Steps between C-alpha positions, in 0.01 A plus 500: 500500500374346177373145535533278194192299409544124465591407145317236300697188413675504166504205260865483389471203264271223381668198337355179355683168499439125487709389800629636833781329692498595869723218630834683531464854628300770323251386233642434155255570218523263205358513147401867504290637218358841412181420311216255545421298185123552495245367429652161589753461778744218414570402861325374810380782723640345819847567356438867423625769740457876525753671724423851626751719682360768732671778695420825691184561704562314829185319610278201424361452149337245270558420137309293251601415145257439218584417140223558250465414132560758227136615518527567874181301565625152585722434802766239422688503833418660834711464815258618764616730778860477621581702814847651549667754726765761428732626770807705417425707186841406356452123536302346212252217546451234234180298456504183291 
C-alpha cells in the first residue's frame, strides 16, 4: 500500500478590491482592481481588501499578507497572522 503524504495548501487566487458586501449570502466583491497605484494610494486603507482563496492540504494553517513599496524595503500594509483550516481538499476556503 502506498500512503500519500499530506499536500500543502494551494493559493488559488488573490484579489484586491475596495468593498465587500456580506449581507445577502456569499460575499460580493466590489470595485476590483489589478494594480496598486504606488507610491500614493488614493484611498483609505480601512476600505482596502485582499481576498485569498485556498484549497487542498487539509489541516490548520496561518496566512499573513504584507504589501511593500517598489524597493521592497518599506512595509505599507501588513495584516498580521490570520489562522484558517482546510477540510475537504475539494472545498475552497476564502479569507478576506
